[in-house]
N, C-alpha and C positions, 0 to 999 in steps of 0.2 A: 504493499500499500504507499511505502514512502516514495517509491519511484513514480507513482500516479502523481502524488502531491507535488513531487518536484517537477514534473512536467506541467502541470496546471499552473503552478506558481509561476515556473520559468516563462510560460505562454503570456501570463497577465504581465508579469514583470517585462517581458521583451515589446508587448505592443505599450504598455505605458511608456517605456523608453523610446520607442518609435513616435509615439504621439508628443512627447516632451521635446523631442530634437528637432530644430528648425530644418526646413527642406525636406526632399525627398529621400528616403534611405531605399536603396537598391536591393538589399539582402532579403531573401525569400523568408516566408514564416517560419519554416523549421529552423532556419538558421539565427532568426531572432528569438525563437523559443531556446535554442542551445545558450544563446548569448544572455538571455534572462535567467536561464539555470545557473550560469556561471556568476551572473551578477549577485543572485540569491546567496550562493556560496560565499562570495567574497563579501557581501554585506554581513553574513552571519559571523564571518571570521574578525571583521572590523568590529561589529558589536561585541564580540567575546573580548577582543583586544582592549576595547574602551570599558569594558565591565558594565555593560548595558545589555547583555544577552537576555538574561532572566529577571525580569521586573515584573512587578504585581500588576495585573491587569494587562491592558495591551502594549505592546512593545512598540510604540511609536518610533523610538530611537532606531531600533533595529530594522524596522520597515524602512525608515527614510534611508539609512544606509544601504540597503538592498537596491531601492529605487535609484539612489544616485550611483552606485557600482554598475547597475544595468545600464544606465544612461551613457557611463562612460565606456563600457564593454561594447554596447551596441554602436557607439558612434566611432570607435577605433575599429571595430569588426567590420563595419560597414565599409570604412575606408580600405581596409585590406582586401575585402571582398571585390570592391570595384577595381583595385589595383591588379589583382590575380584576373580578372575578366578581361581587363584591357591587355595584359601581357598575353593571354591566352588567344585572343582575337589577332594580334600582331605576328603570333608564330604561324 
């Protein structure tokens, strides 16, 4: 069940990140989901490092860090995806 939740949360984080980033992102939905999963993992690690991973109630700080990490990863990942596509088209 943990993998299913990781995919669902990754999809939501990936879509949120794509909505927050200005302009058009060219990466497909499956790649945005993977980037969202990675953003969730990185956000959880950052929350653990800052000591805010287990707070009473809703962990707003952890969720904010997950969204920020997903935005960064989707932004960088989309740039890498487009660079790879351009190199592939030239070859």
